[in-house]
Legacy VTK file of the C-alpha trace (Angstrom):
# vtk DataFile Version 3.0
C-alpha trace
ASCII
DATASET POLYDATA
POINTS 338 float
0.106 0.195 0.008
2.978 2.604 0.893
4.314 1.674 -2.047
0.812 2.513 -4.437
0.855 5.832 -2.271
4.487 6.240 -3.416
3.894 6.044 -7.264
0.993 8.131 -6.976
2.663 10.919 -5.308
5.442 10.424 -8.034
2.671 10.746 -10.723
0.849 13.838 -9.081
4.130 15.834 -8.597
5.159 14.894 -12.214
2.034 16.419 -13.816
2.294 19.166 -11.521
5.563 20.070 -13.153
4.056 19.655 -16.566
1.258 21.922 -15.112
3.637 24.520 -13.687
5.485 24.315 -17.125
1.741 25.382 -19.116
1.100 27.979 -16.226
4.231 29.993 -17.007
3.883 29.348 -20.684
0.223 30.766 -20.072
2.110 33.702 -17.972
4.245 34.185 -20.750
2.631 34.860 -23.353
-0.496 36.806 -21.569
1.635 39.026 -18.673
4.911 39.114 -19.107
4.905 40.082 -23.123
2.076 42.282 -22.584
3.954 44.332 -19.306
7.424 44.145 -20.139
7.418 43.640 -23.934
6.247 46.716 -25.245
9.823 47.701 -26.049
10.726 45.602 -29.177
14.272 44.814 -27.820
12.329 43.672 -24.838
9.615 41.427 -27.092
12.206 39.832 -29.077
14.620 38.789 -26.073
11.411 37.650 -23.963
10.234 35.337 -27.388
13.728 34.177 -27.664
14.077 32.836 -23.910
10.861 31.676 -23.599
11.861 28.135 -24.857
14.740 27.904 -22.425
13.045 29.283 -19.290
10.343 26.371 -19.876
12.901 23.913 -20.308
15.035 24.604 -17.231
11.528 24.774 -15.324
10.941 21.596 -16.525
14.391 20.038 -15.953
14.584 21.726 -12.427
11.399 20.051 -10.938
12.963 16.301 -12.761
15.886 17.180 -10.335
13.777 17.721 -7.367
11.368 14.789 -8.174
14.405 12.944 -8.546
16.064 13.654 -5.299
12.855 13.042 -3.428
12.103 9.310 -4.885
16.143 8.604 -5.261
15.727 7.610 -2.018
13.173 4.858 -2.233
14.399 2.874 -4.984
17.196 0.517 -4.592
17.674 -2.048 -7.410
19.329 -5.414 -7.009
20.668 -5.358 -10.766
24.024 -3.714 -10.408
23.531 -2.217 -14.525
20.588 -0.889 -13.492
21.854 1.019 -10.479
24.611 2.415 -12.419
22.604 3.740 -14.933
20.299 5.210 -11.781
23.388 6.357 -10.240
23.646 8.379 -13.876
20.448 9.916 -13.910
20.757 13.266 -11.733
24.196 13.679 -14.332
21.754 13.427 -16.970
19.216 15.676 -15.523
22.309 18.102 -15.068
23.507 17.847 -18.512
20.115 19.260 -19.856
19.606 21.554 -17.534
22.659 22.692 -18.909
21.941 23.042 -22.787
18.108 24.768 -21.063
19.943 27.391 -19.750
22.648 27.638 -22.617
19.378 28.295 -24.836
18.587 31.200 -22.384
21.741 33.257 -23.154
21.365 32.206 -26.857
18.153 33.315 -26.803
19.198 36.452 -25.041
22.143 37.178 -27.821
19.575 36.339 -30.612
16.672 38.582 -29.494
19.391 41.571 -29.468
20.794 40.867 -32.913
17.438 40.224 -34.321
16.639 43.443 -32.915
19.541 45.391 -34.278
19.107 43.999 -37.810
15.717 45.514 -37.381
15.900 48.804 -35.905
19.718 49.988 -37.197
21.049 47.458 -39.704
18.341 48.598 -42.015
18.338 52.230 -41.806
22.385 51.945 -42.345
23.690 51.692 -46.171
26.505 49.425 -45.339
27.066 45.902 -44.948
29.178 45.914 -42.247
27.196 46.534 -39.442
24.923 43.284 -40.720
27.754 40.732 -41.266
29.490 42.023 -37.978
26.508 40.836 -35.753
26.018 37.617 -38.143
29.254 36.884 -37.063
28.834 37.833 -33.272
25.889 36.001 -33.336
27.769 32.196 -34.580
30.430 32.993 -32.311
28.430 33.465 -28.819
26.357 30.225 -29.632
29.474 28.542 -30.306
31.183 30.112 -27.484
27.937 29.641 -25.251
27.292 25.566 -26.121
31.146 25.199 -25.441
30.826 26.478 -21.613
27.713 23.970 -21.393
29.661 20.910 -23.059
32.535 22.030 -20.545
30.300 21.798 -16.935
28.906 18.659 -18.620
31.661 16.813 -19.326
32.704 17.928 -15.642
29.944 16.158 -14.369
30.594 13.565 -15.518
34.172 13.628 -14.024
35.670 13.810 -17.742
38.982 15.643 -17.939
38.479 18.876 -19.846
42.025 20.141 -19.571
43.105 17.763 -23.026
39.715 19.549 -24.233
40.455 22.941 -23.334
44.050 22.523 -24.634
43.148 21.124 -27.925
40.529 24.136 -28.405
43.304 26.467 -27.570
45.363 24.876 -30.471
42.647 24.934 -32.727
41.657 28.138 -32.678
45.418 29.445 -33.029
45.795 27.590 -35.685
42.473 29.232 -36.998
43.469 32.745 -36.276
46.474 32.149 -37.963
45.017 30.533 -40.903
42.572 33.320 -41.070
44.366 36.308 -40.252
43.740 38.256 -43.421
40.356 37.500 -43.101
40.382 38.642 -39.065
42.098 42.091 -40.694
39.596 42.777 -42.967
36.729 42.533 -40.899
38.769 44.222 -37.877
39.407 47.016 -40.448
35.477 47.230 -41.780
34.585 47.427 -38.254
36.881 50.823 -38.065
35.361 51.804 -41.075
32.183 52.048 -40.107
33.405 53.669 -36.681
35.590 56.093 -38.334
33.013 56.625 -41.456
35.966 57.774 -44.002
33.566 57.657 -46.509
30.104 56.196 -47.219
27.882 54.732 -49.787
28.002 56.862 -52.898
31.233 59.005 -52.309
33.651 59.443 -55.052
36.832 58.618 -53.895
40.316 58.368 -55.160
42.931 55.672 -54.052
46.344 56.181 -53.595
47.175 53.839 -56.731
45.126 56.721 -58.807
42.074 55.052 -58.658
38.818 56.525 -58.512
35.472 55.473 -58.147
32.052 55.924 -56.246
31.863 53.969 -53.229
28.685 50.935 -53.517
29.310 48.858 -51.233
30.913 48.297 -47.873
31.358 44.730 -46.825
32.980 42.754 -44.298
36.263 41.911 -45.929
36.312 44.135 -49.100
34.675 47.447 -50.065
33.302 47.839 -53.893
33.633 50.948 -56.374
32.520 51.712 -59.568
34.842 53.510 -61.478
34.134 55.727 -64.254
34.305 53.560 -67.165
31.811 51.455 -65.461
33.635 48.803 -63.884
33.957 47.205 -60.543
37.020 48.129 -58.629
37.187 45.422 -55.102
39.548 46.154 -52.524
40.460 45.058 -49.030
39.212 46.592 -45.806
42.909 45.831 -44.146
44.491 47.470 -47.740
41.909 50.579 -47.968
42.632 51.331 -43.465
46.887 51.408 -44.740
46.188 53.361 -48.032
46.038 57.378 -48.313
42.620 58.350 -49.344
40.759 61.513 -51.068
37.028 61.963 -50.494
35.644 64.362 -52.814
32.031 63.821 -50.776
33.873 65.034 -47.871
33.279 67.954 -45.752
30.581 68.760 -49.259
30.583 67.680 -52.939
32.439 71.237 -53.983
35.785 70.845 -55.587
38.252 72.912 -57.444
38.750 72.256 -61.195
41.974 73.910 -62.943
41.756 74.133 -66.440
45.460 75.393 -67.838
44.801 77.867 -70.974
47.689 78.713 -73.204
46.299 81.678 -75.738
48.288 83.747 -78.011
46.793 86.860 -78.175
47.862 90.705 -78.482
44.340 91.072 -76.301
45.101 93.293 -73.047
45.220 90.636 -70.574
42.304 92.024 -68.110
39.989 91.367 -71.251
40.700 87.703 -71.314
39.889 87.429 -67.927
37.169 88.977 -68.344
35.861 87.019 -71.266
36.932 83.593 -69.437
34.729 84.362 -66.206
31.979 85.538 -68.176
31.912 82.217 -70.301
31.576 80.377 -66.637
28.698 82.742 -65.265
26.811 81.248 -68.233
26.848 77.570 -66.586
24.727 77.085 -63.765
26.966 74.080 -62.228
29.320 76.494 -61.421
28.573 77.619 -58.242
30.932 79.829 -57.422
32.732 83.123 -59.332
35.351 82.282 -61.245
39.515 82.860 -61.038
41.572 83.450 -63.930
45.222 84.297 -62.897
48.454 84.446 -65.287
51.124 81.783 -64.453
53.450 81.821 -66.867
54.205 84.689 -69.719
56.460 84.250 -72.610
56.826 85.672 -76.082
55.244 83.164 -77.814
51.602 82.658 -75.639
50.252 83.550 -72.268
49.544 80.466 -70.185
46.362 81.370 -67.983
44.747 78.866 -64.887
40.988 79.115 -64.862
39.874 77.610 -61.380
36.419 76.805 -61.289
33.913 75.551 -58.070
31.418 72.867 -58.924
30.198 69.716 -57.716
32.239 66.908 -58.438
29.875 64.462 -60.053
29.580 67.188 -62.865
33.485 67.391 -63.417
33.519 65.964 -66.865
30.356 67.733 -68.379
31.541 71.051 -67.059
35.423 70.487 -68.168
33.973 69.306 -71.642
31.499 72.256 -71.976
34.210 74.766 -70.826
36.433 73.537 -73.129
33.906 73.731 -75.875
33.179 77.188 -75.163
36.377 79.031 -74.728
37.458 77.628 -77.736
34.588 79.034 -79.488
35.448 82.474 -78.525
39.117 82.186 -78.721
40.303 79.973 -81.243
41.905 81.710 -83.779
44.397 81.049 -86.144
47.148 82.596 -83.686
44.614 82.146 -81.097
44.026 79.093 -78.657
47.135 76.793 -78.426
46.107 74.600 -75.849
43.652 74.015 -72.727
44.833 71.382 -70.142
42.856 70.245 -67.109
45.413 70.662 -64.383
LINES 1 339
338 0 1 2 3 4 5 6 7 8 9 10 11 12 13 14 15 16 17 18 19 20 21 22 23 24 25 26 27 28 29 30 31 32 33 34 35 36 37 38 39 40 41 42 43 44 45 46 47 48 49 50 51 52 53 54 55 56 57 58 59 60 61 62 63 64 65 66 67 68 69 70 71 72 73 74 75 76 77 78 79 80 81 82 83 84 85 86 87 88 89 90 91 92 93 94 95 96 97 98 99 100 101 102 103 104 105 106 107 108 109 110 111 112 113 114 115 116 117 118 119 120 121 122 123 124 125 126 127 128 129 130 131 132 133 134 135 136 137 138 139 140 141 142 143 144 145 146 147 148 149 150 151 152 153 154 155 156 157 158 159 160 161 162 163 164 165 166 167 168 169 170 171 172 173 174 175 176 177 178 179 180 181 182 183 184 185 186 187 188 189 190 191 192 193 194 195 196 197 198 199 200 201 202 203 204 205 206 207 208 209 210 211 212 213 214 215 216 217 218 219 220 221 222 223 224 225 226 227 228 229 230 231 232 233 234 235 236 237 238 239 240 241 242 243 244 245 246 247 248 249 250 251 252 253 254 255 256 257 258 259 260 261 262 263 264 265 266 267 268 269 270 271 272 273 274 275 276 277 278 279 280 281 282 283 284 285 286 287 288 289 290 291 292 293 294 295 296 297 298 299 300 301 302 303 304 305 306 307 308 309 310 311 312 313 314 315 316 317 318 319 320 321 322 323 324 325 326 327 328 329 330 331 332 333 334 335 336 337
């Protein structure tokens, strides 16, 4: 009779554990999420850790239940006795994995919130790739810690595993040093913001292009010839860059004019300035200076302020207009962009 009561009470206790789990699930959905889930970050985290919390409560209840019934279990079979002795360790293992699910849920909730609220508002993809990398690494680290605790519970030596993990980490880091360097450089590009998507930049190699993508490892530029220039972030972080779009999009374009004329110098200067005033894309009043003079010709330097995206168009227009107004048999000798 006592044995029957023991089994009934054990069954009731197990049913109570299940009931308590369902109760927590109901409270989580209808109370906690409504009270604390108004902010998107809190909502994401609470949703992600729900499963881990329920499993933690379930296995905690099983652990308490086993501590209660193990006092009354005395098997005669040695193999069964050995198995029953390992049940607390098995429950502990599942409990450790359940807690790790809570930790992973916190990281996943934060990264999901970041993708929706922040990364979608930025033009670069570096932050998304960094967060994906952070998400993967955090999962691996949390599961590794959980496995370490589980092996320690089973009295398994973890020093060899930690040593092997250290050697493997060193080997991976050494093999992927270029990748890591590019990733770190990409991260600092996000923070320092030397350029952004849409900026026109010039590399130390002389290549010019519009930034079309800033990735985790590489940055892509679109050249004026419509070719894609791909450069690693570590390389672009070390090199000298000219950003035509910073602090604003205005640049000074200079044309060197070789004119053979007997006209008054001031008259030529005024004529060049008048030509520049006809183009609305020339933003400020132009400047003309004589930089060289000899018996055969006079060298004028024409400076105009324009937006960098208009440089080719304005240069073409100016050369054509200057040619129409100044070129004679013994007039305009050459026009050269400085």
